C-alpha positions in Angstrom: 0.0 0.4 0.1 1.2 3.5 -0.8 2.3 5.4 2.2 0.2 8.5 1.5 -2.8 6.3 0.9 -2.2 4.5 4.2 -1.9 7.7 6.1 -5.2 8.8 4.7 -7.2 6.0 4.8 -6.1 4.7 8.3 -8.5 5.0 11.3 -8.8 4.0 14.6 -10.9 0.9 15.2 -13.1 0.3 18.3 -14.2 -3.1 17.4 -12.0 -6.3 16.9 -12.8 -9.8 15.9 -11.3 -12.4 18.5 -9.2 -13.8 16.1 -5.8 -14.7 16.6 -3.2 -12.8 14.4 0.0 -14.9 13.5 3.2 -14.1 15.4 5.0 -14.0 12.2 2.8 -11.2 11.0 3.4 -9.3 14.2 7.0 -9.6 14.0 6.8 -8.0 10.5 4.6 -5.0 11.9 7.1 -4.5 14.8 10.3 -4.4 12.3 8.8 -2.1 10.0 7.6 0.0 13.0 11.3 -0.1 14.6 12.3 2.2 11.6 11.1 5.1 13.7 13.4 7.9 14.1 14.7 8.5 17.7 17.4 11.0 19.2 20.7 9.7 18.3 19.1 6.3 17.4 18.7 5.4 20.9 15.4 3.4 20.1 14.2 3.6 23.7 11.0 2.1 23.4 10.4 -1.4 24.9 7.1 -3.1 23.9 5.2 -6.2 25.5 3.1 -7.9 23.4 0.2 -9.4 25.1 -1.7 -11.9 23.0 -5.2 -13.9 22.8 -6.0 -15.3 26.4 -3.1 -13.2 28.2 -4.7 -10.3 26.7 -8.0 -11.3 28.0 -6.7 -12.1 31.5 -5.0 -8.4 31.5 -8.1 -7.1 30.6 -10.0 -8.7 33.6 -7.8 -7.2 35.8 -7.9 -3.9 34.4 -11.7 -3.7 34.3 -11.8 -4.7 38.0 -9.5 -2.2 39.0 -11.7 0.3 36.9 -14.9 -0.6 38.5 -13.2 0.2 42.0 -11.2 3.4 41.1 -13.4 4.7 38.2 -10.3 6.6 36.7 -11.6 7.2 33.1 -10.6 8.6 29.6 -9.7 12.2 29.7 -7.4 14.6 28.2 -5.3 15.1 31.3 -4.8 18.7 31.0 -3.1 20.9 33.7 -5.2 24.2 32.7 -8.1 24.9 31.0 -8.0 24.2 27.4 -8.8 26.7 24.5 -12.3 26.5 23.2 -11.2 24.9 19.9 -9.9 21.8 21.5 -13.0 21.6 23.7 -15.2 22.0 20.9 -13.4 19.1 18.9 -13.8 16.8 21.7 -17.4 17.6 21.9 -18.2 16.8 18.1 -16.1 13.6 18.3 -18.1 12.4 21.0 -21.4 13.4 19.7 -20.5 11.5 16.2 -19.9 8.5 18.3 -22.3 8.3 20.9 -25.6 6.9 18.3 -22.9 4.5 16.8 -22.3 3.2 20.2 -26.0 3.2 21.4 -27.0 1.0 18.3 -24.6 -1.6 19.8 -26.6 -1.5 23.0 -24.2 0.5 25.3 -23.5 4.0 26.5 -20.6 6.2 25.5 -18.8 6.5 28.7 -18.8 2.7 29.7 -17.9 1.8 26.0 -15.1 4.0 25.9 -13.8 3.3 29.4 -14.4 -0.2 29.6 -13.7 -0.7 25.9 -10.2 0.7 26.2 -9.3 -1.6 28.9 -10.6 -4.6 26.8 -8.7 -3.3 23.8 -12.1 -3.3 22.0 -11.7 -7.2 21.9 -8.5 -6.9 19.9 -6.6 -10.2 20.1 -3.3 -8.1 20.5 -2.2 -5.4 23.0 1.0 -3.7 22.4 2.2 -2.1 25.7 5.0 0.6 25.1 7.4 1.3 28.0 10.2 3.7 28.5 13.2 3.0 30.9 12.9 5.4 33.6 16.8 6.3 33.2 15.3 8.5 30.4 14.1 12.1 30.9 10.5 12.9 29.8 12.1 14.2 26.5 12.3 10.8 25.2 8.2 10.6 24.9 8.8 12.1 21.7 10.6 8.9 20.5 7.7 7.1 22.0 5.4 9.1 19.9 7.3 8.3 16.7 7.3 4.6 17.4 3.3 4.4 18.0 3.1 6.3 14.5 5.0 3.8 13.0 3.3 1.1 14.6 0.0 2.0 13.8 0.9 2.6 10.2 2.8 -0.7 9.6 0.0 -2.6 11.0 -2.4 -0.9 8.4 0.3 -1.4 5.7 0.2 -5.0 6.8 -3.6 -5.5 6.6 -4.4 -5.0 10.3 -6.4 -2.5 12.2 -5.3 -0.6 15.3 -6.1 1.8 18.0 -3.9 3.7 20.4 -5.3 3.8 23.9 -3.9 5.8 26.6 -6.2 5.2 29.4 -4.3 1.8 30.3 -1.4 4.0 31.6 -3.9 5.2 34.7 -3.7 1.5 35.5 0.2 1.2 35.4 0.4 -0.6 38.7 -2.1 -3.3 37.6 -0.5 -3.9 34.1 3.0 -4.3 36.0 1.6 -7.0 38.4 -0.2 -8.8 36.0 2.6 -9.0 33.5 5.8 -9.2 36.2 7.4 -5.8 34.5 10.3 -5.0 36.5 10.9 -1.8 38.4 12.2 1.0 36.5 9.8 0.7 33.6 7.4 3.2 32.8 4.2 2.4 30.7 3.6 5.3 28.3 0.9 4.1 25.9 -0.5 1.2 24.7 -2.3 0.0 21.3 -5.0 -2.6 20.4 -4.2 -4.4 17.0 -6.3 -7.2 15.0 -9.0 -7.5 12.3 -11.9 -5.2 12.5 -15.8 -6.5 13.1 -17.0 -4.9 10.1 -20.3 -4.9 11.0 -20.1 -3.1 14.1 -21.4 0.5 13.9 -18.8 2.0 16.0 -16.3 1.0 13.1 -18.3 3.3 10.8 -16.9 6.4 12.8 -14.1 8.5 11.1 -12.8 11.7 13.0 -12.6 14.7 11.3 -9.4 16.9 10.6 -8.5 20.2 11.4 -7.7 22.6 8.6 -4.1 23.5 8.3 -4.9 27.0 9.1 -5.8 26.1 12.4 -2.8 24.8 13.7 0.2 26.0 11.2 1.8 29.5 11.4 3.6 30.4 8.2 6.8 32.3 8.7 8.2 33.7 5.6 
């Protein structure tokens, strides 16, 4: 698939088929994703691929914790957002809500519990950063995630980056026996989409470049 075509047609999927993905295919995706740029080629990302029944076991733990602690999806801002960002989030939620309701779910439960279930995907990629690195290296993690979801699309897989799992980092480390000194940065669901799920009809809009680009001639 042409790279520009992949960029333009890729979207986040929020309902996956419970179908095992061959490890050889996942290895190809990860090999391609590893070409992401990083400062002086440090390649600081550490990826734990949680598959099939182990993914479900992890999700059961996360859902129990969510129902006890109630930490849900939020932008995690440190001060009030400018109006344009709030409006984008509102429009996104409004567009997704009727599709989720067609599936007999409400928006909050589906987005929060769905995130912790990786939307039923057979594969959860959990991306860690050694705490020897400063926060600046999260830029490299972002590059890797971008390459990961694009590589997945090029290999015929769907994906959804998921940030909420980070709020349950302690539970993740406990279930997966992650050593101390590793910080969970983000996760991603990988798999094949449930084609008839209404939520998978959703495609988010893109801001015009005039909203986020300043030209200095």
